[in-house]
C-alpha positions as CSV (number, residue, x, y, z in Angstrom):
1,M,0.0,0.0,0.0
2,T,1.3,3.5,-0.8
3,A,1.5,5.9,2.1
4,T,-1.2,8.6,2.0
5,S,-0.9,12.1,3.3
6,M,-4.3,12.9,4.8
7,A,-6.3,16.0,5.4
8,K,-8.6,16.5,8.4
9,G,-11.8,14.5,7.9
10,G,-10.3,12.2,5.3
11,N,-10.5,8.4,5.5
12,L,-9.0,5.3,3.9
13,P,-9.4,1.5,4.0
14,V,-6.9,-0.4,6.1
15,A,-5.8,-3.7,4.6
16,A,-3.3,-4.6,7.3
17,T,-4.5,-7.0,10.0
18,A,-2.5,-5.2,12.7
19,V,-1.3,-1.6,12.9
20,Q,0.7,0.8,15.0
21,V,-0.5,4.4,15.5
22,E,2.4,6.7,16.2
23,L,1.9,10.1,17.7
24,G,5.0,12.3,17.0
25,W,6.1,15.8,17.9
26,S,9.0,18.1,18.8
27,G,9.2,20.4,21.8
28,G,11.5,23.1,22.9
29,L,12.3,24.6,26.3
30,G,9.2,24.7,28.5
31,A,7.1,22.5,26.1
32,P,4.8,19.9,27.6
33,D,5.1,16.1,27.3
34,A,2.3,14.2,25.5
35,D,0.8,10.8,26.0
36,A,-1.0,8.6,23.5
37,S,-4.1,6.7,24.5
38,A,-6.9,4.6,22.9
39,L,-10.6,4.1,23.7
40,L,-12.5,1.0,22.5
41,L,-16.1,1.9,21.7
42,R,-19.3,0.1,21.0
43,A,-21.6,1.1,18.1
44,D,-23.2,3.7,20.4
45,G,-19.9,5.5,20.7
46,R,-19.4,4.6,24.4
47,V,-16.9,2.4,26.3
48,R,-18.3,-0.7,28.0
49,D,-16.3,-0.2,31.2
50,D,-13.0,1.2,32.5
51,G,-11.0,-1.6,30.9
52,D,-11.8,-0.1,27.4
53,F,-9.4,2.8,28.1
54,V,-5.8,2.1,27.2
55,F,-3.1,4.5,28.3
56,Y,0.2,4.6,30.2
57,N,-1.3,3.6,33.5
58,Q,-3.4,0.8,31.9
59,P,-1.1,-0.2,29.0
60,Q,-2.9,-3.3,27.7
61,H,-6.5,-4.2,27.0
62,A,-7.8,-7.4,28.5
63,S,-8.2,-8.9,25.0
64,G,-4.6,-8.1,24.1
65,A,-5.9,-6.4,21.0
66,V,-4.8,-2.8,22.0
67,R,-1.5,-2.0,23.7
68,H,0.3,1.2,24.7
69,L,3.8,0.5,23.3
70,G,5.5,3.5,24.9
71,K,7.8,6.4,23.9
72,Q,10.9,6.8,21.9
73,R,13.1,9.9,21.7
74,A,15.5,10.6,18.9
75,G,17.0,13.7,17.1
76,G,15.0,16.2,19.2
77,G,11.7,14.5,18.4
78,T,9.4,12.2,20.5
79,T,7.0,9.5,19.5
80,D,4.4,7.6,21.6
81,T,2.8,4.6,20.0
82,V,-0.3,2.5,20.4
83,G,-0.6,-1.0,18.8
84,V,-3.9,-2.3,17.5
85,D,-4.5,-5.9,16.4
86,L,-7.6,-5.4,14.3
87,G,-8.2,-9.1,13.9
88,A,-8.2,-9.6,17.7
89,L,-10.7,-6.9,18.5
90,E,-13.9,-8.3,20.0
91,P,-17.0,-8.2,17.7
92,E,-18.7,-5.7,19.9
93,I,-16.0,-3.1,19.3
94,E,-16.8,-0.9,16.3
95,R,-14.3,1.9,16.8
96,V,-10.9,2.6,18.4
97,V,-10.4,6.3,19.1
98,L,-6.8,7.3,19.1
99,G,-6.3,10.2,21.5
100,A,-3.5,12.0,23.4
101,S,-3.1,14.4,26.4
102,A,-0.6,17.1,27.1
103,D,1.1,17.2,30.5
104,G,2.2,20.6,31.7
105,G,1.0,22.7,28.7
106,T,-0.9,22.7,25.5
107,F,-0.5,21.0,22.1
108,G,0.0,24.4,20.5
109,Q,3.4,24.5,22.2
110,L,4.5,21.4,20.3
111,S,5.8,21.6,16.7
112,G,5.6,18.9,14.0
113,L,2.5,17.4,15.6
114,R,1.6,14.4,13.5
115,L,0.0,10.9,13.5
116,R,1.4,8.1,11.4
117,L,-0.4,4.8,10.7
118,L,2.0,1.9,10.2
119,D,1.6,-1.7,9.1
120,A,2.6,-3.5,12.3
121,G,3.9,-6.5,10.3
122,T,6.1,-4.7,7.7
123,G,6.6,-1.3,9.3
124,E,5.3,0.3,6.1
125,Q,3.8,3.8,6.6
126,L,0.1,3.6,5.5
127,A,-0.9,7.2,6.3
128,L,0.4,10.5,7.6
129,F,-1.8,13.1,9.2
130,E,-0.1,16.4,10.1
131,M,-2.1,18.3,12.7
132,E,-2.4,21.8,14.0
133,A,-3.2,22.8,17.6
134,T,-3.5,25.9,19.7
135,T,-4.9,25.8,23.3
136,E,-5.9,22.2,23.4
137,T,-4.7,20.0,26.3
138,A,-6.2,16.8,24.8
139,F,-6.5,15.7,21.2
140,I,-8.1,13.0,19.1
141,G,-5.8,12.4,16.2
142,G,-7.7,9.7,14.4
143,E,-9.9,6.7,14.7
144,L,-10.1,3.1,13.4
145,Y,-13.6,2.1,12.6
146,R,-15.5,-0.9,11.1
147,R,-17.8,-0.5,8.1
148,A,-19.4,-3.5,6.5
149,G,-16.7,-5.8,7.8
150,Q,-13.8,-3.6,6.6
151,W,-11.6,-1.6,8.9
152,K,-10.9,2.0,7.9
153,F,-8.9,4.9,9.3
154,R,-10.2,8.5,9.7
155,A,-8.1,11.6,10.3
156,V,-10.0,13.5,13.0
157,G,-7.8,16.3,14.5
158,Q,-10.3,17.3,17.2
159,G,-9.0,19.1,20.3
160,Y,-10.3,19.7,23.9
161,A,-9.5,22.6,26.2
162,S,-10.4,20.4,29.2
163,G,-7.5,17.9,29.1
164,L,-7.6,14.2,29.5
165,A,-10.9,14.5,31.5
166,G,-12.6,16.2,28.6
167,L,-11.5,13.5,26.2
168,A,-12.5,10.6,28.6
169,T,-15.9,12.0,29.4
170,D,-16.8,12.3,25.8
171,F,-16.9,8.5,25.6
172,G,-18.5,7.6,28.9
173,I,-15.8,8.1,31.5
174,S,-15.9,11.1,33.9
175,V,-13.0,12.4,36.0
176,D,-14.0,13.7,39.4
177,E,-11.9,16.2,41.5
178,E,-9.8,14.9,44.3
179,A,-11.5,14.6,47.7
180,G,-11.7,18.1,49.3
181,A,-11.2,19.9,46.0
182,T,-13.7,22.3,44.5
183,A,-16.1,20.4,42.2
184,P,-16.5,21.7,38.6
185,T,-19.7,23.5,37.8
186,A,-20.6,21.0,35.1
187,S,-19.0,18.0,33.5
188,S,-18.3,17.6,29.8
189,A,-19.6,14.0,29.5
190,A,-21.7,13.3,26.5
191,T,-25.4,12.2,26.9
192,P,-26.3,9.4,24.4
193,A,-28.9,10.4,21.9
194,A,-31.2,7.6,22.9
195,T,-30.8,7.9,26.7
196,P,-32.6,10.6,28.8
197,A,-30.2,12.8,30.8
198,P,-30.0,11.7,34.5
199,T,-31.5,13.9,37.2
200,F,-29.2,15.0,40.0
201,P,-29.8,14.2,42.8
202,P,-31.6,11.0,41.7
203,A,-35.1,10.3,42.7
204,P,-35.2,7.7,45.5
205,A,-37.4,5.4,43.4
206,A,-35.2,5.5,40.4
207,P,-31.5,5.1,41.4
208,T,-29.0,6.1,38.8
209,P,-27.1,3.2,37.2
210,T,-23.3,3.0,37.9
211,P,-21.5,4.6,34.9
212,A,-18.3,3.3,33.3
213,V,-15.4,4.3,35.7
214,A,-11.7,4.5,35.2
215,S,-8.9,5.9,37.3
216,V,-7.6,8.6,34.9
217,P,-4.5,10.6,35.9
218,A,-4.9,14.4,36.0
219,Q,-2.4,16.7,34.2
220,T,-0.5,16.9,37.5
221,G,-0.7,15.0,40.8
222,P,-2.2,11.5,41.5
223,P,-5.1,9.9,39.7
224,T,-8.6,11.0,40.8
225,P,-11.9,9.1,41.2
226,L,-14.7,9.4,38.7
227,R,-18.4,10.3,39.0
228,P,-21.4,10.9,36.7
229,P,-21.6,14.4,35.1
230,A,-24.0,17.1,36.0
231,A,-26.8,17.7,33.5
232,A,-26.4,20.5,31.0
233,S,-28.9,23.4,30.7
234,P,-30.7,23.7,27.4
235,R,-32.4,26.9,26.3
236,L,-36.1,26.9,26.0
237,V,-37.5,28.5,22.8
238,K,-41.0,29.5,21.9
239,G,-43.0,26.9,19.9
240,E,-41.1,23.7,20.9
241,E,-43.9,22.8,23.3
242,H,-46.1,22.1,20.3
243,L,-43.8,19.4,18.9
244,P,-44.8,15.7,19.1
245,V,-43.6,14.1,22.3
246,D,-40.9,11.9,20.7
247,M,-39.5,14.8,18.7
248,L,-39.6,17.1,21.7
249,K,-37.7,14.5,23.7
250,R,-35.0,14.3,21.0
251,L,-34.8,18.0,20.8
252,S,-34.3,18.4,24.6
253,L,-31.6,15.7,24.7
254,R,-29.8,17.2,21.8
255,K,-29.8,20.7,23.2
256,E,-28.3,19.3,26.4
257,Q,-25.5,17.7,24.4
258,I,-24.9,20.8,22.4
259,A,-24.6,22.8,25.7
260,V,-22.1,20.2,27.0
261,S,-20.1,20.4,23.8
262,L,-19.9,24.2,23.9
263,R,-18.9,24.1,27.6
264,K,-16.1,21.6,26.7
265,H,-14.7,24.0,24.2
266,G,-14.9,27.0,26.4
267,A,-18.0,28.6,24.8
268,D,-20.6,28.1,27.5
269,G,-23.6,30.5,26.8
270,V,-22.4,31.6,23.4
271,T,-25.2,32.8,21.0
272,A,-25.2,32.7,17.2
273,R,-27.4,33.0,14.2
274,V,-27.5,29.6,12.5
275,I,-27.9,29.1,8.8
276,L,-28.4,25.7,7.2
277,V,-27.3,24.9,3.6
278,L,-28.3,21.6,2.0
279,D,-26.9,20.1,-1.2
280,A,-29.6,19.1,-3.6
281,S,-27.5,17.9,-6.5
282,G,-28.4,14.7,-8.3
283,S,-26.0,12.5,-6.3
284,M,-27.9,13.5,-3.1
285,S,-31.2,11.8,-4.2
286,F,-30.5,8.6,-2.3
287,L,-29.9,10.5,0.9
288,Y,-33.1,12.4,0.5
289,S,-35.2,9.4,-0.3
290,K,-33.8,7.4,2.6
291,G,-34.7,10.1,5.1
292,V,-31.0,10.9,5.9
293,V,-31.3,14.6,5.0
294,A,-34.5,14.9,7.1
295,D,-32.7,13.5,10.1
296,V,-29.8,15.9,9.5
297,V,-32.2,18.8,9.5
298,E,-33.8,17.7,12.7
299,R,-30.4,17.4,14.4
300,M,-29.3,20.8,13.1
301,A,-32.6,22.4,14.3
302,A,-31.4,21.6,17.8
303,V,-28.2,23.6,17.2
304,A,-30.3,26.7,16.3
305,A,-32.6,26.1,19.2
306,Q,-29.7,26.1,21.6
307,L,-27.6,28.9,20.0
308,D,-30.1,31.3,18.6
309,D,-32.2,33.5,21.0
310,D,-35.5,32.6,19.2
311,G,-34.4,29.2,17.9
312,E,-35.1,30.2,14.3
313,M,-32.8,29.0,11.5
314,Q,-32.5,30.3,8.0
315,A,-32.0,27.7,5.3
316,W,-30.9,27.4,1.7
317,T,-30.8,24.5,-0.8
318,F,-28.6,24.4,-3.9
319,A,-27.3,22.5,-6.9
320,S,-26.8,24.4,-10.2
321,N,-28.6,27.3,-8.6
322,P,-29.3,28.3,-5.0
323,A,-32.8,28.7,-3.5
324,R,-33.9,30.2,-0.2
325,L,-36.1,27.9,1.9
326,P,-38.6,29.3,4.5
327,D,-37.1,30.0,7.9
328,L,-37.4,27.0,10.3
329,S,-38.7,27.5,13.8
330,P,-38.8,24.6,16.3
331,G,-42.5,24.4,16.5
332,D,-42.8,24.1,12.7
333,L,-40.3,21.3,12.5
334,P,-42.6,18.4,11.4
335,E,-44.4,20.4,8.7
336,W,-41.2,22.0,7.6
337,L,-39.6,18.6,7.1
338,R,-42.6,17.4,5.1
339,R,-42.7,20.4,2.8
340,H,-39.1,21.5,2.3
341,V,-36.7,18.5,2.7
342,R,-37.2,17.1,-0.7
343,V,-35.5,16.8,-4.1
344,G,-38.6,16.6,-6.2
345,E,-38.3,16.3,-10.0
346,L,-34.9,16.9,-11.4
347,T,-34.0,18.0,-14.9
348,L,-31.1,19.7,-16.7
349,F,-33.6,22.3,-18.1
350,R,-35.4,25.1,-16.3
351,R,-39.1,25.5,-16.7
352,K,-41.0,28.7,-16.4
353,K,-44.1,27.1,-15.2
354,P,-44.1,25.9,-11.6
355,Q,-44.3,22.2,-10.8
356,K,-47.9,21.1,-10.3
357,G,-48.9,20.5,-6.8
358,L,-46.4,22.8,-5.1
359,L,-47.5,24.1,-1.7
360,P,-46.8,27.7,-0.6
361,G,-43.1,28.3,0.0
362,Q,-42.0,25.1,-1.7
363,V,-39.2,25.3,-4.2
364,D,-39.5,23.8,-7.6
365,M,-36.4,21.7,-7.5
366,R,-36.3,21.5,-11.3
367,A,-35.2,25.1,-11.3
368,V,-32.4,24.3,-8.8
369,G,-30.9,21.7,-11.2
370,I,-28.4,18.9,-10.5
371,Q,-24.9,20.3,-10.8
372,N,-22.6,21.3,-7.9
373,E,-22.2,25.1,-7.8
374,E,-21.3,25.8,-4.2
375,Q,-19.9,29.2,-4.9
376,K,-23.3,30.6,-5.9
377,V,-25.0,29.7,-2.6
378,I,-22.0,30.8,-0.6
379,A,-22.3,34.2,-2.3
380,E,-26.0,34.4,-1.7
381,V,-25.6,33.6,2.0
382,R,-22.8,36.2,2.3
383,A,-25.2,38.8,0.8
384,Y,-27.9,37.9,3.2
385,V,-25.6,38.3,6.2
386,R,-24.5,41.7,4.9
387,E,-28.1,42.9,4.3
388,H,-29.3,41.5,7.6
389,P,-26.7,42.4,10.2
390,A,-27.0,40.7,13.6
391,A,-25.5,41.3,17.0
392,A,-24.4,37.7,17.3
393,P,-21.9,35.9,14.9
394,T,-23.3,33.6,12.2
395,L,-22.6,29.9,12.0
396,V,-23.3,28.3,8.6
397,L,-23.8,24.5,8.7
398,F,-23.2,23.4,5.1
399,F,-23.9,19.8,4.1
400,S,-22.7,18.2,0.8
401,D,-21.9,14.8,-0.5
402,G,-18.9,16.0,-2.5
403,G,-18.3,16.3,-6.2
404,V,-16.8,19.7,-5.6
405,Y,-15.1,21.1,-8.8
406,R,-15.5,24.9,-8.7
407,N,-12.4,25.1,-6.4
408,K,-11.1,28.5,-7.6
409,E,-14.5,30.2,-7.3
410,I,-15.2,28.6,-3.9
411,E,-11.8,29.7,-2.6
412,T,-12.4,33.2,-3.9
413,E,-15.7,33.5,-2.0
414,L,-14.4,32.0,1.3
415,R,-11.3,34.1,1.2
416,A,-13.4,37.2,0.7
417,A,-15.5,36.2,3.6
418,V,-12.6,36.1,6.1
419,D,-13.4,39.6,7.5
420,E,-17.1,38.9,7.8
421,P,-18.8,37.7,11.0
422,V,-19.4,34.2,9.7
423,F,-17.9,30.8,10.4
424,W,-18.5,28.2,7.7
425,Q,-18.7,24.6,8.9
426,F,-18.7,22.1,6.0
427,V,-19.8,18.5,6.6
428,G,-19.1,15.8,4.0
429,L,-21.8,13.1,3.7
430,G,-19.7,10.2,2.6
431,R,-18.8,10.5,-1.1
432,S,-15.5,12.0,-2.1
433,N,-13.8,14.9,-3.9
434,Y,-14.5,17.7,-1.5
435,G,-11.8,19.7,-3.2
436,V,-10.8,23.0,-1.7
437,L,-13.2,22.6,1.3
438,E,-11.0,19.9,2.9
439,R,-7.8,21.8,2.2
440,F,-9.0,25.2,3.5
441,D,-7.5,24.7,7.0
442,T,-4.0,24.6,5.5
443,L,-4.4,27.4,2.9
444,P,-2.2,30.4,3.8
445,G,-2.9,34.1,3.5
446,R,-5.9,34.5,5.8
447,R,-5.7,36.4,9.1
448,V,-8.3,34.0,10.7
449,D,-9.4,30.5,9.8
450,N,-13.1,31.0,9.0
451,V,-13.7,27.4,7.6
452,G,-14.1,24.0,9.2
453,F,-14.5,20.7,7.5
454,F,-15.0,17.0,8.3
455,A,-16.5,14.1,6.5
456,V,-18.5,11.0,7.7
457,D,-19.3,7.8,5.9
458,D,-22.8,7.5,7.3
459,I,-24.0,10.4,9.4
460,S,-27.0,8.4,10.6
461,R,-24.7,6.2,12.5
462,V,-22.7,9.0,14.1
463,P,-24.0,9.5,17.7
464,D,-25.2,13.0,18.7
465,A,-22.4,13.4,21.1
466,E,-19.7,12.9,18.5
467,L,-21.6,14.8,15.8
468,Y,-22.0,18.0,17.9
469,D,-18.5,17.8,19.2
470,R,-17.1,17.7,15.7
471,L,-19.6,20.3,14.4
472,L,-18.7,22.8,17.2
473,S,-15.0,22.0,17.7
474,E,-13.7,25.0,15.7
475,F,-16.4,27.6,16.0
476,P,-15.5,28.7,19.6
477,S,-11.8,29.2,18.7
478,W,-12.9,31.2,15.7
479,I,-15.1,33.4,17.9
480,R,-12.2,34.2,20.2
481,E,-9.9,35.1,17.4
482,A,-12.6,37.0,15.5
483,R,-13.2,39.1,18.6
484,R,-9.5,39.8,19.0
485,L,-9.4,41.0,15.4
486,N,-12.6,43.1,15.8
487,I,-14.4,41.0,13.1
488,I,-17.2,40.5,15.6
């Protein structure tokens, strides 16, 4: 296999039966040390128990499939390696998250931060992922995951400002303070999408189940005990009380998870105008017909409900041409999904007459076309933001299945938007060829990084906790930098 240099969000199949994942860096005077770790996760994105966390104080999994192999120093650089025998992983394990924590500083103080995937049998380099960091004290470099019996590797590059505790709690392990220390105001543990958040203190008739617990070392000092996290505080917005009970329950749980994710990234209480952009090109038809896009919209409505003061979200669809969709309020969600999350009839030719049977506000998708012209909808959203200024910054959630080819035009639009109060979060829905979108993090000549990108194979299988963490991982740092530069 030829070694692959990977961008953030990229993925590749792994043919090797056993691999080594090598975290590497260089550090000067006063730079922290770093430690590699691994979490073995079920399909729900959670550990089974404390034994599924492999790190320097627990260097081998009970199955023998994952081992912390230790550090090597040479030529001013350091590596810390985790070995994974893919063939020996238990059938229940669907993912192995490859993390790291910094001891005595942040990952931004390290240079040459990288992750290498090696064939454990031959030593051949299969992939190289060069990472950038700032104030993070814990990091997820990548993950190995199973799809249809095939193991794959994804370059993640997601950081945490809350250290090893923040990384651990994301997957079902919570780090408590030492006895006698001041307890944190809230924990950053994730709440699974299908499980109601626990109430603290628990009602006497319904005791809280014991969570997965591990003794995780703090950044300094001895290991500390673990406990369940405090519940997050979702915002209540007008109209959500009219939702069907099951949809209201999902919305409430998702808002809690979003609040937790924001707190984890140092953005507790942040507000933003949220804009949704949906790819409606011909290749997206399957995702619409299978209900994947409708599910995405419902999950993004929770972001607007938590971030926006009135919970309302503006929306666009696009292919050859952009089209504005009606604003989405939480109470309108069921009817909005029925009327506006649709591809409809597609043709290469525009028709002057509207499609028969269109309801008020519906878009004739034949006029939208089937090609990928992202730059047009980006320009239209930019114009909307300029014409409708808001006190809060704008977060654009942009979903596409790839096929990007207008790279020069897209780059021109997004470079021109650097000084605008907008952060563009692109999410790839499992095809390929995202072009300039997945390279934007490394493009020079911008005074602030105003674009985030990651891709998923099957967004319906990504737990809410993981999706919102990835969706909101870069937005808080952009807010801080944009404020410093007086962009917002």
